[in-house]
N, C-alpha and C positions, 0 to 999 in steps of 0.2 A: 271148340271142336270144329273141324273142317272135314267134310265128306266131299271128296273130289275138290271142286273149287267153291263150295258153298260153306260159308261161315255160319255156324249155328250157335246162338248165344242166349243166355238168360239175362235180362235186365230188369230193373225195378223202376217204375214210374207211371206216367200218364200216357197211355197208348196214343192219344190224340196229338202228342207232342213228338212222336217218333219221325225220323227222316227216312221214310221208306216209300216205295211205290204204292203199296197197299197195306191197309190195316184191316184186321178181321173184327167183325162185330159179333159178339155172342148175343144173337137176337132171339126174339120169340117168333112164333109161327106167323104172326100178322105182319112183321117187319115194320110196325108203326111206332116203335120206340117203347121204352120201359125204364127199368131201374138199372143200377150198376153200370157196366161198360156200355150197354145199349143206350141208356139215357145220356151218358157222357158224350158218346159219339154223336148222337142226334143234336145235343146242345151245341157242340163244337162245329158241326157241319152246317147247322141252320135249317130254316124251313124248306129249302129246296130239296134236301135229302128226304124229308117226309113226303113231299110231293112225288118224287121219283119212286119211293118205296110203295106208295099207294098204287102205282101203276103196275107193280110186279105180281100182284095177286097172292102175296104171302110166300112161304117157303116151308117145305116139309122137313121134318127132323132128319138130320144127317146130310142134308143137301146144302147148296150155297148159291147165292145170287150176288151179282156185283152192281154197284151204283157208282156214280161220280162221288168225290169227297167234298165238293162244294167249299164250305168255309174252312175246311182243314187244308190250308194252302200248300203245305209241304208234301201232301199225299195226293195221288191221282185217283185212287179207287178205295171204296169201302166194300169189303166182301162180307156179306151177311150170311151167317150160318146158324142153324138151329141145332143146338146140342140136345141130348136126351135128358129127361127128368129121371133122376136116379131112383131105382126101385121099380120101374115099370116094365122091365124086361128088355133084353137085347141091347142094354146100354153100352157095353164095351164096343160092339160092332158099330153102333150108331155114333158114338163119340169119335172113334177112329175115322168113320166116314166124314164127319164134320171137318176134320183136319185135312183129309185127302181131297175132298171136294173143294175146299177153300184153296188149296195149293193148285189144283187143276184149273180152277177158275182164274187164279192169278196168272198162270201160264198163258191161258187163252187171251188175257188182256195185255200180255207182253211184259209183265212185271218181272223184275230181277231181284227185288227185295220185298219182304213181307213181315209184318209184326202180328203176332197172335196174343190174345188175352188167354186166360185160363178158362176154357169153355166148359160150361155146365157146373162149375164149382161154387157158384153163388146161390141164387134163389133155386136153382135146379138140384142142389143138394149132393152133387157128385163129390165123393171124398177126394180131397186135394192130392194126397199121396198116390192113390190109384190113377186119378185122371192125369197127373203129371207123367207117369210112366207110359200111359197109352199115347199121350200127345207126343212125347219125344220119340217113342218107337215108331209111330206113324210118320212123323216128319223124317226121321232117319231112313225108313224104308222107301219113302217117296223120293228122297234125294238119291238114293242108290239106284232107283229105277229111271230117274231123270237127271243124270249127272250133268253138271255144268249149266243147268238151266237157271238156277238162282245163285246170286252172289252172296246174299245174306238172308237168313231167317232168324227172327228174334221171337222169343217168348217173353212177354212183358208181364211181370208180376206186379200186382198193385201194392202189396205190403212187404216189409222185410221178412216176415214169417213165411209168406208164400214164395218169395224168392229163394229162401233157404231150402224149402221143400223141392222146388224145381231144380236147384243146383244139385241136391243130393240125388234126385232121379236122373239128372243129366249124367252125373258121374257113373251111376249104376248102369244105365242104358248103354252109354257109349264105351264103358269099360268092357261090357259083354262082347262088343264087336272087335275088340283088339286081340 
């Protein structure tokens, strides 16, 4: 799908291997590493990432902060965002904000391409089907408001099953716009 001059795609694989200006880290509030995507990004980036994250003072749910990518050589920035824990209230707005703030932060850093994981769908328990629709609607809305600012936006699914859920949501969300 392409909105204006922005290609939006669903891919499967390791987000730390993407060839983009920025990757998004589904972080916890401390920004000091964890499991899943967060742990994989910290391992790939190396100890310098943890050092810089310590200096940021954490991050609130729905917000985003950027660091250098360090050992992830093909990426310039890691944008850390904290998604909501499912079931604690206001999670749809907070999840949307995580995507919006990540995109806004990427623009501030001059990024033209960005790759997202599926935010909050692992340990934070957000149902994948619901989260995928929120993610893609939010990305589409942002691109409509900021046309031609991004060349490419990827959503990186970890598993084949996750990719299929995101592809289905992609077709539903972007079919609504036609």
